C-alpha positions as CSV (number, residue, x, y, z in Angstrom):
1,M,0.0,0.0,0.0
2,S,1.3,3.4,-1.0
3,L,2.1,5.9,1.8
4,L,0.7,8.6,-0.4
5,K,-2.8,8.1,-1.6
6,M,-2.4,9.6,-5.1
7,T,-5.4,10.9,-6.9
8,K,-3.9,10.6,-10.4
9,D,-1.4,8.4,-12.3
10,S,1.3,11.1,-12.6
11,I,3.1,13.7,-10.7
12,D,3.4,17.4,-11.5
13,I,6.7,19.1,-11.9
14,G,7.8,22.7,-11.0
15,I,10.7,24.5,-12.6
16,V,12.0,27.8,-11.2
17,V,12.9,30.3,-14.0
18,K,14.5,33.7,-14.3
19,D,11.8,35.3,-16.5
20,L,8.3,33.9,-16.4
21,S,7.3,35.7,-19.6
22,V,10.2,34.3,-21.6
23,S,9.5,30.7,-20.3
24,E,5.8,31.2,-20.8
25,K,6.5,31.9,-24.5
26,F,8.8,28.9,-24.8
27,Y,6.5,26.3,-23.1
28,G,3.3,27.8,-24.3
29,E,4.0,29.0,-27.8
30,T,7.2,27.2,-29.0
31,L,6.4,23.8,-27.5
32,G,2.6,24.3,-27.8
33,L,1.6,23.3,-24.3
34,P,-1.7,24.7,-23.2
35,E,-1.7,27.0,-20.1
36,V,-4.1,25.8,-17.5
37,R,-3.4,28.0,-14.4
38,D,-1.8,31.3,-13.4
39,V,-1.3,31.5,-9.6
40,Q,0.3,34.2,-7.4
41,I,1.6,32.8,-4.1
42,S,1.9,35.4,-1.3
43,A,4.8,35.6,1.1
44,D,2.6,34.4,3.9
45,V,1.4,31.3,2.0
46,A,4.9,30.5,0.9
47,A,6.3,30.8,4.4
48,K,3.5,28.8,6.1
49,S,3.8,26.0,3.6
50,G,7.6,26.0,3.7
51,C,8.0,26.1,-0.1
52,A,9.7,29.5,-0.3
53,S,10.8,32.4,1.8
54,G,9.1,35.0,-0.3
55,P,6.3,35.5,-2.8
56,F,6.3,33.9,-6.3
57,R,4.1,33.4,-9.3
58,F,3.6,30.3,-11.4
59,K,1.9,29.2,-14.6
60,A,0.9,25.6,-15.2
61,F,1.0,24.0,-18.6
62,Q,-0.6,20.7,-19.5
63,A,1.8,18.1,-20.9
64,G,-0.3,14.9,-21.2
65,E,-1.3,13.9,-17.7
66,V,1.4,16.1,-16.1
67,Q,1.1,19.7,-15.2
68,L,4.4,21.5,-15.7
69,K,4.6,24.5,-13.4
70,I,6.9,27.3,-14.3
71,A,7.6,29.6,-11.4
72,Q,9.4,32.9,-11.0
73,A,10.5,33.9,-7.5
74,E,10.7,37.6,-6.6
75,S,14.0,36.9,-4.9
76,N,15.6,36.1,-8.2
77,P,17.6,32.9,-7.2
78,P,20.7,31.8,-9.1
79,S,20.5,29.1,-11.8
80,G,21.0,25.5,-10.8
81,S,20.6,23.5,-14.0
82,G,23.1,21.4,-15.8
83,K,23.7,18.2,-17.7
84,V,23.2,14.7,-16.1
85,D,26.7,14.5,-14.7
86,A,26.8,18.1,-13.4
87,A,25.3,17.4,-10.0
88,T,22.8,15.2,-8.2
89,G,19.1,16.2,-8.1
90,H,16.7,17.0,-10.9
91,R,18.5,17.2,-14.2
92,Y,16.0,16.9,-17.0
93,L,12.3,16.3,-18.0
94,T,11.3,13.8,-20.6
95,F,8.6,14.2,-23.3
96,S,7.5,11.0,-25.0
97,V,6.9,11.8,-28.6
98,E,5.7,10.1,-31.8
99,S,9.0,10.8,-33.7
100,V,12.2,12.0,-32.1
101,E,13.5,13.0,-35.5
102,D,10.4,15.1,-36.2
103,A,10.6,16.7,-32.8
104,Y,14.3,17.5,-33.2
105,N,13.7,19.1,-36.6
106,A,10.7,21.2,-35.3
107,L,12.8,22.3,-32.3
108,K,15.7,23.2,-34.5
109,A,13.4,25.2,-36.9
110,A,12.0,27.1,-33.9
111,G,15.5,28.1,-32.8
112,V,15.5,26.0,-29.6
113,P,19.1,25.2,-28.3
114,L,19.8,21.6,-29.1
115,Q,22.3,19.7,-26.9
116,G,23.3,17.0,-29.4
117,E,22.0,14.8,-32.2
118,V,19.1,12.3,-32.4
119,T,20.7,9.2,-30.9
120,E,19.5,5.5,-30.6
121,V,19.9,4.4,-27.0
122,V,18.4,0.9,-27.3
123,P,17.1,-0.7,-30.5
124,G,14.2,1.3,-31.8
125,R,14.3,4.0,-29.0
126,F,15.8,7.3,-29.8
127,I,16.5,10.4,-27.7
128,C,17.4,14.1,-28.2
129,F,18.1,16.7,-25.6
130,F,17.4,20.4,-25.8
131,A,17.3,23.4,-23.3
132,D,14.7,25.9,-22.2
133,P,15.5,29.6,-21.9
134,D,17.0,29.0,-18.4
135,G,19.2,26.1,-19.6
136,N,17.0,23.4,-18.0
137,M,17.6,20.2,-19.9
138,L,14.6,18.6,-21.7
139,E,14.5,15.3,-23.5
140,C,12.4,13.8,-26.2
141,V,12.2,10.0,-26.3
142,G,10.5,7.6,-28.7
143,P,10.8,6.0,-32.1
144,K,13.0,7.7,-34.7
């Protein structure tokens, strides 16, 4: 029996960004994820819940069953992203796609920073990595 009695089959993910408007354009317009929420968290709520020491705002985008929450803190924290071998902790998010090659070409055409080439990792499964405006690593996985 699970300790957490989950109400859906997936978890939601939050990414802290430098500029909410730039990231909103990237996730909403460039990647085409629909925005589903826009929430302002007060300093009191942030302190009481223990999630932050000051106020912040987030926008949630629907990515399949997952809500991807993009947050901007008023305190303007430093970047903490990097490649898989840069540090422990969260390193990248994965999008399962119909065709990695098509996704790669669409990302390239949109001017998204690509981190390498479409690569076969196991027979019939391909990956490509790219970055959001804050350098957070994102991955596409699926058939070529």
